[in-house]
TIKE-432669 format. One record per residue: x, y, z of N, C-alpha, C in turn; residue in one letter. Coordinates in Angstrom, 3 decimals. Example, Ala and Ser with C-alpha at 12.3 -4.5 7.8 and 13.67 -1.06 7.14 Angstrom:
% residues 2
(r (13.190 -5.690 7.800) (12.300 -4.500 7.800) (13.200 -3.300 7.800) A)
(r (12.850 -2.250 7.080) (13.670 -1.060 7.140) (12.900 0.030 7.870) S)
END
This chain:
% residues 285
(r (54.602 100.868 -37.196) (54.455 99.768 -37.711) (52.747 99.745 -38.275) X)
(r (52.711 99.539 -39.788) (51.760 100.149 -40.721) (49.801 99.134 -40.415) X)
(r (49.138 99.965 -40.122) (47.877 99.213 -39.675) (47.212 98.058 -40.916) X)
(r (46.321 97.638 -40.255) (45.672 96.133 -41.077) (45.234 96.928 -41.710) X)
(r (45.266 96.918 -42.770) (44.295 97.139 -44.296) (42.544 96.665 -44.278) X)
(r (41.659 97.033 -43.500) (40.862 96.454 -43.981) (39.799 96.658 -45.536) X)
(r (38.982 96.352 -45.531) (37.924 96.536 -46.964) (37.070 97.667 -46.455) X)
(r (37.345 98.483 -46.995) (36.575 100.074 -46.732) (36.250 100.290 -47.443) X)
(r (35.295 101.663 -47.371) (34.627 102.864 -48.233) (35.217 104.035 -47.886) X)
(r (35.629 104.490 -49.331) (36.666 105.497 -48.892) (36.119 106.381 -48.407) X)
(r (36.296 107.811 -47.749) (36.219 108.490 -46.413) (36.867 109.669 -46.891) X)
(r (37.731 110.036 -48.115) (38.111 111.166 -48.106) (37.424 112.314 -48.810) X)
(r (37.782 113.443 -48.319) (37.429 114.662 -48.228) (37.925 114.917 -50.272) X)
(r (39.010 114.529 -50.331) (39.317 115.167 -52.117) (38.543 113.612 -52.620) X)
(r (38.364 112.448 -52.315) (38.287 111.019 -52.799) (37.254 111.008 -52.455) X)
(r (35.806 111.233 -52.317) (34.642 110.623 -51.521) (33.525 111.110 -52.591) X)
(r (32.755 109.937 -52.656) (30.972 110.141 -52.866) (30.128 109.411 -52.240) X)
(r (29.147 109.383 -52.526) (27.788 109.274 -51.837) (27.877 107.681 -51.701) X)
(r (29.245 106.532 -52.118) (28.778 104.956 -51.201) (29.986 105.180 -50.445) X)
(r (29.887 106.226 -49.835) (30.382 106.270 -48.386) (28.979 105.567 -47.400) X)
(r (27.654 105.326 -47.601) (27.155 106.175 -46.782) (26.069 103.995 -46.800) X)
(r (25.838 103.695 -45.929) (25.447 102.116 -45.193) (24.271 102.303 -46.694) X)
(r (23.910 103.328 -46.607) (21.788 102.767 -47.002) (21.916 102.522 -48.626) X)
(r (22.934 103.451 -49.292) (23.403 103.480 -50.492) (24.666 102.004 -50.754) X)
(r (25.079 101.072 -49.804) (25.867 100.404 -49.725) (25.109 98.765 -50.861) X)
(r (24.071 98.820 -51.089) (23.345 97.631 -51.289) (23.604 97.588 -52.904) X)
(r (23.248 98.973 -53.176) (23.267 98.951 -54.676) (24.208 98.520 -55.364) X)
(r (25.363 99.396 -54.946) (27.019 99.633 -55.144) (27.609 97.872 -55.055) X)
(r (27.313 97.227 -54.373) (28.274 95.810 -54.253) (28.515 95.265 -55.589) X)
(r (27.323 95.006 -56.887) (27.137 93.876 -57.535) (28.164 94.764 -59.041) X)
(r (28.034 96.214 -58.797) (29.308 97.098 -59.247) (30.544 96.847 -59.346) X)
(r (30.920 97.011 -57.671) (32.138 97.196 -57.095) (32.951 95.712 -57.168) X)
(r (31.687 94.854 -57.379) (32.362 93.042 -57.130) (32.665 92.581 -58.953) X)
(r (31.875 93.614 -59.658) (32.468 93.806 -60.985) (33.214 94.388 -61.454) X)
(r (33.506 94.921 -60.847) (35.048 96.164 -61.321) (36.633 95.656 -60.729) X)
(r (36.122 94.763 -59.355) (37.246 94.289 -58.663) (37.762 93.450 -59.787) X)
(r (36.501 91.963 -60.115) (36.701 90.585 -60.953) (37.617 91.104 -61.961) X)
(r (36.982 92.634 -63.037) (37.580 93.058 -63.828) (38.959 93.173 -64.196) X)
(r (39.389 94.375 -62.961) (40.559 94.447 -62.387) (41.395 93.564 -62.609) X)
(r (40.944 92.194 -61.494) (41.659 90.967 -61.470) (41.895 90.374 -62.575) X)
(r (41.353 90.198 -63.657) (41.172 89.763 -64.735) (42.647 90.626 -65.329) X)
(r (42.543 92.105 -65.573) (43.312 92.723 -66.644) (44.325 92.397 -65.928) X)
(r (44.931 92.572 -64.530) (45.859 92.423 -64.080) (47.106 90.548 -64.001) X)
(r (45.745 89.607 -64.568) (46.495 87.918 -64.456) (46.931 88.674 -66.193) X)
(r (45.881 88.971 -67.176) (46.549 89.713 -68.208) (48.236 90.127 -68.686) X)
(r (47.595 91.311 -67.738) (49.305 91.711 -68.078) (50.247 90.978 -67.083) X)
(r (50.417 90.630 -66.761) (51.604 89.495 -65.764) (51.712 88.545 -66.816) X)
(r (50.783 87.951 -67.280) (51.246 87.059 -69.000) (51.882 87.479 -69.763) X)
(r (51.625 88.832 -70.010) (52.361 89.580 -71.121) (53.187 90.389 -71.020) X)
(r (54.054 90.133 -69.860) (54.840 91.310 -69.374) (56.483 90.786 -69.916) X)
(r (56.311 89.081 -70.229) (57.704 88.614 -70.751) (57.523 89.752 -72.140) X)
(r (56.763 89.495 -72.797) (56.673 89.710 -74.539) (56.412 91.424 -74.727) X)
(r (57.026 91.889 -73.951) (57.439 93.455 -73.980) (58.327 94.272 -73.961) X)
(r (58.636 95.099 -74.326) (60.418 95.991 -74.209) (59.989 97.379 -74.613) X)
(r (60.960 97.670 -73.865) (61.033 99.395 -73.619) (61.470 100.072 -74.866) X)
(r (60.715 100.939 -75.464) (60.759 101.691 -76.867) (61.693 102.667 -76.426) X)
(r (62.685 103.082 -76.777) (63.441 104.529 -76.684) (62.782 104.905 -77.603) X)
(r (62.692 106.568 -77.410) (62.177 107.783 -77.992) (63.103 108.477 -78.749) X)
(r (62.743 109.700 -79.768) (64.346 110.255 -80.905) (64.110 112.134 -79.429) X)
(r (63.027 111.882 -78.944) (63.022 113.035 -78.497) (62.881 112.455 -76.427) X)
(r (63.801 113.520 -75.857) (64.490 112.731 -74.153) (63.124 113.535 -73.449) X)
(r (63.551 113.473 -72.726) (62.995 114.329 -71.382) (63.785 115.677 -70.975) X)
(r (65.167 115.385 -71.228) (65.362 116.957 -71.257) (65.118 117.583 -72.465) X)
(r (64.938 117.197 -73.165) (64.084 117.875 -74.891) (62.883 118.830 -74.327) X)
(r (62.164 117.801 -73.570) (61.308 117.617 -73.371) (61.167 119.418 -72.185) X)
(r (62.183 118.817 -71.207) (61.966 120.535 -69.894) (62.215 121.524 -70.923) X)
(r (63.249 121.799 -71.028) (64.225 122.801 -72.095) (62.912 123.360 -72.405) X)
(r (62.083 122.725 -72.923) (60.585 123.639 -73.538) (59.872 124.586 -72.456) X)
(r (60.100 124.370 -71.053) (59.242 125.158 -70.475) (60.114 126.634 -70.404) X)
(r (59.016 127.307 -70.247) (59.273 128.651 -69.937) (60.795 129.372 -69.259) X)
(r (60.596 128.835 -68.019) (61.523 129.627 -67.123) (62.038 127.851 -66.848) X)
(r (62.303 127.199 -67.747) (63.380 125.859 -67.117) (63.126 125.017 -66.468) X)
(r (61.639 125.598 -65.121) (61.843 124.507 -64.349) (61.508 123.238 -64.506) X)
(r (61.470 121.984 -63.832) (61.761 120.702 -63.667) (60.285 119.841 -63.596) X)
(r (60.674 118.810 -64.102) (59.229 118.150 -64.030) (59.068 117.570 -62.615) X)
(r (58.434 117.853 -61.672) (58.110 116.781 -60.771) (56.775 116.536 -60.036) X)
(r (56.414 116.126 -59.019) (55.340 115.511 -58.511) (55.310 116.208 -56.779) X)
(r (54.221 116.661 -56.459) (53.912 117.338 -55.235) (52.840 116.410 -54.879) X)
(r (52.809 115.694 -53.751) (52.029 114.731 -53.292) (51.147 114.820 -52.064) X)
(r (50.132 115.550 -52.106) (49.701 116.071 -50.727) (48.723 114.932 -50.028) X)
(r (49.166 114.903 -49.048) (48.273 113.559 -48.057) (48.133 114.299 -46.819) X)
(r (47.168 113.654 -46.325) (46.356 114.113 -45.256) (45.003 113.390 -44.325) X)
(r (44.557 113.552 -43.538) (43.426 113.143 -42.706) (42.007 113.915 -43.803) X)
(r (41.073 113.654 -43.861) (40.028 114.233 -44.768) (39.623 115.202 -43.920) X)
(r (39.470 116.553 -44.901) (39.276 117.664 -44.202) (40.606 119.051 -43.295) X)
(r (41.254 118.113 -43.612) (42.905 118.530 -43.266) (42.972 119.784 -44.466) X)
(r (42.563 119.805 -45.131) (42.874 121.094 -46.423) (43.857 120.702 -47.307) X)
(r (43.988 119.137 -47.811) (45.091 119.032 -49.006) (44.465 119.746 -50.679) X)
(r (43.299 119.635 -50.921) (42.650 119.891 -52.158) (42.423 122.067 -52.103) X)
(r (42.804 122.522 -50.809) (42.208 124.162 -50.830) (43.637 124.740 -51.140) X)
(r (45.137 123.682 -50.083) (46.711 124.353 -50.457) (47.034 123.516 -51.808) X)
(r (46.826 122.523 -52.338) (46.987 122.486 -53.500) (46.308 123.926 -54.613) X)
(r (45.412 123.620 -54.353) (45.008 124.797 -55.141) (45.521 126.085 -55.419) X)
(r (45.929 126.338 -54.374) (46.243 127.703 -54.155) (48.268 127.373 -53.966) X)
(r (48.519 126.365 -54.528) (49.801 126.395 -54.891) (50.369 126.164 -56.113) X)
(r (48.775 125.329 -56.927) (48.802 125.846 -58.501) (49.123 126.944 -58.888) X)
(r (47.775 127.632 -58.528) (48.008 129.349 -58.411) (49.314 130.369 -58.735) X)
(r (49.902 129.624 -57.626) (51.090 130.531 -57.495) (52.131 129.951 -58.752) X)
(r (52.274 128.885 -58.547) (53.311 128.226 -59.732) (52.507 128.363 -61.103) X)
(r (51.184 128.457 -61.424) (50.828 128.839 -63.152) (51.167 130.242 -63.312) X)
(r (50.497 131.172 -62.239) (49.758 132.377 -62.780) (51.609 133.452 -62.324) X)
(r (52.502 133.093 -60.767) (53.242 134.288 -60.748) (54.655 133.478 -61.294) X)
(r (54.710 132.388 -61.126) (56.007 131.840 -61.652) (56.017 131.387 -63.408) X)
(r (54.771 131.601 -63.676) (54.444 130.996 -65.053) (55.199 129.021 -65.770) X)
(r (54.449 128.972 -64.277) (55.254 126.875 -64.412) (53.595 126.184 -65.254) X)
(r (53.800 125.211 -65.760) (53.693 124.460 -66.208) (52.809 123.684 -65.732) X)
(r (51.635 123.410 -65.134) (51.457 122.484 -63.590) (50.183 122.266 -64.155) X)
(r (49.608 120.692 -63.241) (48.469 120.194 -62.845) (48.210 119.696 -61.878) X)
(r (46.730 119.647 -61.671) (46.242 119.295 -60.507) (45.416 117.485 -60.398) X)
(r (45.837 116.967 -59.799) (45.326 115.965 -59.985) (44.561 115.878 -58.674) X)
(r (42.814 116.093 -58.308) (42.334 115.483 -56.791) (41.546 114.808 -57.291) X)
(r (41.601 113.644 -55.849) (41.232 112.784 -55.623) (39.637 112.205 -56.381) X)
(r (38.995 113.514 -55.689) (37.390 113.087 -56.539) (37.608 113.321 -57.310) X)
(r (37.797 114.259 -58.480) (37.919 114.146 -59.862) (38.392 112.727 -60.702) X)
(r (39.170 112.433 -60.428) (39.850 111.256 -61.002) (38.836 110.213 -60.832) X)
(r (38.079 110.552 -59.777) (37.112 109.181 -59.341) (35.655 108.915 -59.797) X)
(r (35.763 110.268 -61.412) (34.692 110.779 -61.842) (34.997 110.061 -63.490) X)
(r (36.666 109.413 -63.494) (36.932 109.242 -64.777) (37.712 108.140 -64.829) X)
(r (38.751 107.806 -64.769) (40.164 107.263 -64.552) (40.113 105.932 -63.997) X)
(r (39.371 106.609 -62.908) (39.583 105.247 -61.362) (37.568 105.220 -61.206) X)
(r (37.180 105.666 -62.580) (35.312 104.978 -62.167) (34.525 103.943 -61.995) X)
(r (35.973 102.945 -62.286) (35.277 101.716 -62.367) (36.401 100.932 -61.297) X)
(r (36.591 101.554 -60.249) (37.218 101.279 -59.108) (36.092 100.930 -57.827) X)
(r (36.124 100.633 -56.616) (35.233 100.740 -55.948) (36.418 101.204 -54.810) X)
(r (36.132 100.643 -53.532) (36.716 100.862 -51.741) (37.183 100.090 -51.415) X)
(r (37.301 98.621 -51.858) (37.932 97.805 -50.846) (39.498 98.517 -50.940) X)
(r (40.280 98.009 -50.124) (41.480 98.149 -49.897) (42.410 97.730 -51.519) X)
(r (42.213 96.803 -51.683) (43.024 96.337 -52.896) (42.562 97.675 -54.213) X)
(r (41.270 97.888 -54.332) (40.496 99.039 -55.156) (41.364 100.392 -54.609) X)
(r (41.752 100.413 -53.650) (42.159 102.149 -52.826) (43.981 101.966 -53.458) X)
(r (44.245 100.681 -53.420) (45.767 100.599 -54.063) (45.937 101.229 -54.885) X)
(r (45.079 100.272 -56.219) (45.014 100.242 -57.555) (44.599 101.479 -57.709) X)
(r (43.584 102.345 -57.000) (43.329 104.250 -57.851) (44.960 104.429 -57.684) X)
(r (45.571 104.399 -56.028) (46.798 105.338 -56.126) (47.382 104.900 -57.072) X)
(r (47.692 103.655 -57.592) (48.706 103.481 -58.615) (48.761 104.093 -59.903) X)
(r (47.285 104.255 -60.082) (46.530 104.197 -61.553) (47.127 106.585 -61.468) X)
(r (46.888 106.646 -60.063) (47.405 108.729 -60.354) (48.632 108.546 -60.127) X)
(r (49.252 107.465 -59.656) (51.350 107.578 -59.700) (51.292 107.270 -60.860) X)
(r (51.096 106.135 -61.519) (51.642 105.999 -63.045) (51.377 107.376 -63.902) X)
(r (49.974 107.768 -63.742) (49.295 109.091 -64.758) (50.417 110.658 -63.716) X)
(r (51.031 110.682 -62.923) (52.316 112.070 -62.358) (53.299 111.269 -63.122) X)
(r (53.460 110.124 -63.418) (54.980 109.619 -63.637) (54.564 110.405 -65.738) X)
(r (54.251 109.898 -66.402) (54.012 110.416 -67.334) (53.738 111.806 -67.609) X)
(r (53.229 112.440 -66.971) (52.870 113.976 -66.970) (53.839 115.087 -65.851) X)
(r (54.848 114.086 -65.123) (56.131 114.989 -64.988) (57.320 114.823 -65.737) X)
(r (57.240 113.499 -66.172) (58.116 113.472 -67.628) (57.979 114.479 -68.803) X)
(r (57.371 114.943 -68.908) (56.856 115.797 -69.953) (57.595 117.363 -69.460) X)
(r (57.804 116.770 -68.404) (58.462 118.798 -67.698) (57.338 119.436 -66.676) X)
(r (55.597 118.993 -66.646) (55.221 119.094 -65.688) (54.938 119.560 -64.429) X)
(r (54.925 120.090 -63.662) (54.903 119.807 -62.476) (53.463 119.149 -61.573) X)
(r (53.813 118.182 -60.987) (51.963 117.848 -61.243) (51.486 118.006 -59.752) X)
(r (50.464 118.252 -59.056) (50.150 118.233 -57.614) (48.797 117.146 -57.455) X)
(r (48.987 116.261 -56.610) (48.588 114.977 -56.308) (47.483 115.323 -54.784) X)
(r (46.811 116.088 -54.983) (45.493 115.801 -52.954) (44.397 114.409 -53.326) X)
(r (45.388 113.540 -52.404) (44.374 112.293 -51.703) (44.784 112.283 -50.530) X)
(r (43.892 111.327 -49.743) (43.912 111.297 -48.197) (45.482 110.013 -48.396) X)
(r (45.124 109.149 -49.041) (46.419 108.257 -49.381) (46.632 107.741 -48.087) X)
(r (45.681 107.111 -47.704) (46.682 107.080 -45.957) (46.994 105.195 -45.733) X)
(r (48.122 104.816 -46.847) (48.760 103.584 -46.462) (50.207 104.023 -46.741) X)
(r (50.941 104.263 -46.455) (52.402 104.577 -46.390) (53.206 103.882 -47.263) X)
(r (52.531 102.813 -47.836) (53.056 101.409 -48.785) (52.620 101.939 -50.187) X)
(r (51.853 102.428 -49.891) (50.668 103.292 -51.618) (51.644 104.426 -52.087) X)
(r (51.473 104.690 -51.118) (52.387 106.507 -51.535) (53.805 106.147 -51.292) X)
(r (55.036 105.152 -50.912) (56.047 104.896 -51.193) (56.362 104.173 -52.671) X)
(r (55.385 103.435 -52.901) (55.021 103.114 -54.142) (55.450 103.905 -55.328) X)
(r (54.357 104.722 -54.613) (54.685 105.996 -56.208) (55.528 106.541 -56.098) X)
(r (56.131 107.230 -55.019) (57.914 107.083 -55.067) (58.885 106.900 -55.739) X)
(r (58.493 105.475 -55.767) (59.502 104.508 -55.919) (59.431 104.537 -57.612) X)
(r (58.232 104.568 -58.481) (57.983 104.801 -59.636) (58.457 105.744 -60.259) X)
(r (58.353 107.243 -59.630) (59.330 108.334 -59.492) (60.277 108.754 -60.560) X)
(r (60.802 108.021 -58.869) (62.326 107.857 -59.027) (62.967 107.202 -59.665) X)
(r (62.427 105.801 -60.098) (63.166 105.049 -61.174) (62.843 105.717 -62.514) X)
(r (61.634 106.168 -62.433) (61.487 107.222 -63.865) (63.153 108.047 -64.406) X)
(r (63.637 108.663 -63.195) (64.240 109.512 -63.498) (66.240 108.618 -63.967) X)
(r (66.030 107.507 -63.098) (67.106 107.038 -62.462) (67.174 106.222 -63.963) X)
(r (66.365 106.023 -64.476) (66.369 105.398 -66.276) (66.926 106.346 -67.037) X)
(r (66.164 107.467 -66.869) (66.857 108.731 -67.903) (67.845 108.977 -67.555) X)
(r (68.238 109.219 -66.061) (69.796 109.278 -66.010) (71.103 108.101 -66.670) X)
(r (70.384 107.120 -66.723) (71.378 106.172 -67.152) (71.906 105.745 -68.508) X)
(r (70.522 106.191 -69.016) (70.522 106.320 -70.868) (71.351 107.551 -71.120) X)
(r (71.237 108.606 -70.335) (72.041 109.654 -70.343) (73.805 109.594 -70.218) X)
(r (74.241 109.072 -69.398) (74.974 108.919 -69.010) (76.265 108.065 -69.828) X)
(r (74.676 107.422 -70.218) (76.072 106.016 -71.266) (75.976 106.663 -72.727) X)
(r (75.776 107.711 -72.825) (75.983 108.438 -73.865) (75.227 109.011 -74.978) X)
(r (73.919 108.654 -74.811) (72.569 108.597 -75.507) (72.069 109.820 -75.723) X)
(r (71.084 110.529 -76.350) (70.651 111.314 -76.640) (69.600 111.408 -75.560) X)
(r (69.622 110.760 -74.463) (68.583 111.403 -73.568) (69.617 111.829 -71.918) X)
(r (70.715 112.660 -72.374) (71.246 113.141 -71.240) (70.532 114.591 -70.430) X)
(r (70.506 114.093 -69.468) (70.285 114.812 -68.582) (70.463 116.159 -68.255) X)
(r (69.317 117.247 -68.886) (70.336 118.845 -69.225) (69.408 119.800 -68.395) X)
(r (68.774 119.026 -67.671) (68.548 120.627 -66.372) (68.836 121.469 -65.447) X)
(r (70.477 121.096 -65.481) (71.657 121.857 -64.850) (72.841 122.298 -65.464) X)
(r (73.564 123.205 -65.320) (74.400 123.200 -66.073) (75.676 121.912 -65.422) X)
(r (75.628 121.579 -64.620) (76.837 120.708 -63.811) (76.727 119.489 -64.789) X)
(r (77.872 118.395 -64.918) (77.602 117.375 -65.951) (77.538 116.191 -65.535) X)
(r (77.096 116.264 -63.987) (77.108 115.382 -63.222) (75.579 114.680 -63.148) X)
(r (75.418 113.886 -63.562) (73.871 113.350 -63.367) (73.272 113.053 -62.532) X)
(r (73.815 112.587 -61.218) (73.592 112.536 -59.952) (73.228 114.118 -59.426) X)
(r (74.286 114.913 -59.700) (73.889 116.291 -58.994) (71.965 116.589 -59.623) X)
(r (71.663 116.673 -61.031) (70.709 116.893 -61.218) (69.648 116.175 -60.226) X)
(r (69.711 114.617 -60.279) (68.822 114.519 -59.203) (68.864 114.945 -58.237) X)
(r (69.836 115.776 -57.256) (69.915 116.245 -56.026) (69.149 117.581 -56.302) X)
(r (68.966 118.082 -57.286) (69.305 119.646 -57.457) (67.745 119.772 -57.892) X)
(r (66.812 118.809 -58.350) (65.464 118.576 -58.523) (64.794 117.502 -58.228) X)
(r (64.212 117.735 -56.620) (63.737 116.882 -56.433) (62.218 115.872 -57.293) X)
(r (61.847 114.554 -57.542) (60.938 114.477 -58.459) (59.877 114.055 -57.653) X)
(r (60.246 113.726 -56.490) (58.916 113.266 -55.820) (58.908 114.359 -54.507) X)
(r (57.551 115.152 -53.754) (57.840 115.869 -52.969) (56.596 115.396 -52.189) X)
(r (56.511 114.648 -50.798) (55.822 114.230 -50.291) (54.851 115.745 -49.021) X)
(r (54.171 116.099 -49.090) (53.801 116.797 -48.279) (52.793 116.072 -47.125) X)
(r (52.905 116.204 -46.629) (51.901 115.829 -44.953) (51.498 117.076 -44.415) X)
(r (49.854 117.138 -45.266) (48.640 118.311 -44.501) (48.320 117.854 -43.138) X)
(r (49.589 118.180 -41.947) (49.142 117.659 -40.564) (48.225 118.239 -40.078) X)
(r (47.069 118.025 -39.699) (45.886 118.426 -39.134) (45.644 117.457 -38.353) X)
(r (45.123 117.827 -36.941) (44.603 116.255 -35.752) (43.274 116.135 -36.162) X)
(r (43.112 114.918 -35.625) (41.377 114.476 -35.955) (40.129 115.757 -35.405) X)
(r (41.442 115.848 -34.235) (40.035 117.001 -33.791) (39.606 118.357 -34.760) X)
(r (40.743 118.991 -35.301) (40.849 120.097 -35.868) (40.102 119.039 -37.164) X)
(r (40.030 118.283 -37.509) (39.270 117.642 -38.830) (37.721 117.746 -38.868) X)
(r (37.573 117.296 -37.442) (36.550 116.717 -37.302) (35.570 117.738 -37.180) X)
(r (36.377 118.768 -36.180) (35.253 120.408 -36.099) (35.103 120.936 -37.452) X)
(r (36.351 120.851 -38.234) (35.966 121.187 -39.868) (34.862 120.676 -40.406) X)
(r (34.518 119.725 -40.442) (33.796 118.355 -41.041) (32.952 118.834 -42.565) X)
(r (33.585 119.709 -43.501) (32.607 120.712 -44.303) (31.689 119.419 -45.027) X)
(r (31.274 118.013 -45.222) (30.717 117.047 -45.663) (29.997 116.725 -44.901) X)
(r (29.997 116.658 -43.864) (29.727 116.433 -42.627) (30.469 114.755 -42.597) X)
(r (31.052 113.907 -43.476) (31.145 112.919 -43.175) (31.487 111.809 -41.359) X)
(r (32.288 112.981 -40.921) (32.979 112.650 -39.437) (31.557 112.508 -38.393) X)
(r (30.519 113.107 -38.759) (29.309 112.930 -38.346) (28.738 111.765 -38.215) X)
(r (28.589 111.500 -39.467) (28.363 110.729 -40.044) (28.751 109.351 -39.545) X)
(r (30.011 108.899 -39.752) (31.250 108.082 -39.267) (30.932 107.782 -37.861) X)
(r (30.512 108.816 -36.870) (30.398 108.868 -35.463) (29.186 108.418 -35.424) X)
(r (28.091 108.057 -35.916) (26.899 107.463 -35.705) (26.518 106.155 -36.616) X)
(r (27.597 105.777 -36.872) (27.528 104.722 -37.802) (27.058 104.168 -39.150) X)
(r (27.041 105.764 -40.089) (26.680 106.035 -41.120) (27.964 105.162 -41.959) X)
(r (28.577 105.523 -41.616) (30.029 104.914 -42.496) (30.970 104.291 -41.935) X)
(r (31.286 103.629 -42.688) (32.009 102.556 -41.811) (33.432 102.404 -41.925) X)
(r (34.238 102.193 -41.415) (35.860 102.140 -41.804) (36.303 103.427 -42.576) X)
(r (35.795 104.470 -41.734) (36.484 106.004 -42.296) (38.178 106.092 -41.032) X)
(r (38.695 106.650 -42.404) (39.922 107.163 -41.962) (39.768 107.847 -41.005) X)
(r (40.942 107.887 -39.817) (40.987 108.307 -38.456) (39.778 108.106 -37.511) X)
(r (39.105 107.106 -37.981) (37.875 106.888 -36.739) (37.778 105.408 -36.714) X)
(r (37.805 104.924 -37.730) (38.143 103.241 -37.438) (39.069 102.743 -38.264) X)
(r (39.628 103.267 -39.112) (40.328 102.706 -40.004) (41.365 103.739 -40.136) X)
(r (43.577 103.400 -40.208) (44.162 104.036 -40.084) (44.072 104.535 -40.994) X)
(r (45.308 105.953 -40.263) (45.950 106.937 -41.125) (47.203 106.752 -41.196) X)
(r (48.439 106.164 -42.142) (49.527 106.125 -41.890) (50.608 107.203 -41.993) X)
(r (50.857 108.494 -40.991) (51.363 109.273 -41.317) (52.405 108.793 -42.062) X)
(r (53.146 110.205 -43.084) (54.422 109.952 -43.454) (55.448 109.874 -42.072) X)
(r (56.606 108.918 -42.520) (57.908 109.232 -41.619) (58.492 110.064 -41.739) X)
(r (58.968 110.108 -42.980) (60.163 111.457 -43.313) (60.013 112.088 -44.972) X)
(r (58.525 112.939 -44.746) (57.975 113.807 -45.466) (58.877 115.078 -45.945) X)
(r (59.174 115.293 -47.421) (59.790 116.376 -48.040) (58.798 117.719 -47.012) X)
(r (58.300 118.113 -46.809) (57.208 118.963 -46.268) (56.530 118.170 -44.790) X)
(r (56.288 118.980 -44.228) (55.421 118.961 -43.363) (54.608 120.325 -42.805) X)
(r (53.554 119.851 -43.114) (52.563 121.062 -42.894) (52.110 121.504 -41.600) X)
(r (52.037 122.188 -40.778) (51.043 122.526 -39.970) (49.476 123.546 -39.879) X)
(r (48.733 122.365 -40.560) (47.659 123.137 -40.867) (46.195 123.062 -39.520) X)
(r (46.961 122.795 -38.398) (46.230 123.144 -36.794) (46.876 124.764 -36.723) X)
(r (47.435 125.237 -37.150) (47.854 126.541 -36.786) (47.599 127.544 -38.088) X)
(r (48.175 127.493 -38.959) (48.473 128.299 -39.959) (47.390 128.467 -41.347) X)
(r (47.461 129.070 -41.552) (46.039 129.398 -42.904) (46.250 128.594 -44.044) X)
(r (45.694 128.102 -44.568) (46.155 127.672 -45.747) (46.774 128.596 -47.083) X)
(r (46.504 129.958 -47.185) (47.945 130.979 -48.248) (48.977 130.778 -47.346) X)
(r (49.281 131.141 -46.344) (50.701 130.823 -45.431) (51.236 129.324 -45.840) X)
(r (50.324 128.341 -45.657) (51.262 126.882 -45.822) (51.460 126.586 -47.440) X)
(r (50.697 127.538 -48.224) (50.984 127.023 -49.847) (51.846 128.038 -50.304) X)
(r (52.136 129.220 -49.327) (53.756 129.645 -49.721) (54.814 129.547 -49.420) X)
(r (54.628 128.031 -48.100) (55.799 127.147 -47.294) (56.074 126.818 -48.245) X)
(r (55.002 126.271 -49.064) (55.618 124.519 -50.416) (56.137 125.294 -51.345) X)
(r (55.359 126.526 -52.241) (56.662 127.437 -53.467) (57.755 127.346 -52.606) X)
(r (58.014 127.863 -51.345) (59.090 128.581 -51.140) (60.432 126.811 -50.679) X)
(r (59.663 126.191 -51.038) (60.514 124.855 -50.829) (61.290 124.255 -51.577) X)
(r (60.442 124.513 -52.414) (60.239 124.371 -54.398) (61.288 125.460 -54.878) X)
(r (61.384 126.605 -54.587) (62.482 127.955 -54.917) (63.826 127.264 -54.397) X)
(r (63.085 127.214 -53.248) (65.056 126.523 -52.466) (65.919 125.470 -52.753) X)
(r (64.858 124.222 -53.905) (65.271 122.841 -53.736) (65.573 122.614 -55.209) X)
(r (65.522 123.736 -55.714) (65.874 124.014 -57.588) (64.498 123.478 -58.302) X)
(r (63.489 123.478 -57.830) (62.003 122.438 -58.908) (61.919 123.842 -59.780) X)
(r (61.528 125.073 -58.800) (61.432 126.254 -60.002) (62.693 127.276 -59.786) X)
(r (63.173 127.720 -60.988) (64.289 128.441 -61.142) (64.085 129.937 -60.825) X)
(r (64.777 130.987 -60.393) (64.973 132.223 -60.241) (65.327 132.632 -61.228) X)
(r (65.151 133.858 -62.060) (66.156 134.601 -62.804) (66.974 133.920 -63.646) X)
(r (66.350 132.887 -64.243) (66.777 132.031 -64.702) (68.031 131.115 -64.370) X)
(r (68.533 130.877 -63.219) (69.117 130.340 -62.833) (69.094 128.743 -62.616) X)
END
């Protein structure tokens, strides 16, 4: 059962800033309240305008874009999730290096901390803002993977429903593309020699959930930013893993044992999965 969401400040090693500390909270309350109000207003406007918008088809299809990849790799989203200090950013960075330099893949790494410097700089850390943060990152992942890029996202993303929502957005994008292709349009899937659109979906996972599984003991022992220490003495409230829940993936595509293995070994496990499941093509196959 999913834990009850609290009004929280962020606690992510990949998605964290000084707002975690209680002493700095007062000066940020008005800023966060204003941001949340603005977000609510924009969502209301969006809801009202939904009935007036329609999807516009383009001449250049997803398959056209993917054909331009030097080694014919598929566009996919690699979503790294785990406790603060589990090693998500480190492993994702290593994976991107292998894919980009060694495999010739087009890649981009979305790090939770970096995202909050720009795209999500207007969001606070209440549960609703954290959900919006993940939604925005998910939409960016959708657009970038549609171009054929392998997108790596490294965020604590503690709530299962948020991660599942991103998966649904990514998979729905491909289903829509496949439907247009099977209907005889210019958007026919061309990422495999098979004429069956469904086989393309199976050969190229669109959303790969990667659970960087490190125990609380392991993460607290590392504590590179001293966040766990502050949480233990009450300087940070509602810290994931301490007094706010982390909902582990129920059936991730990849589960990495970050308690036992080194980041380099775990990165190689991810790359092996991508090769074995057709995301990365080997020898032009």
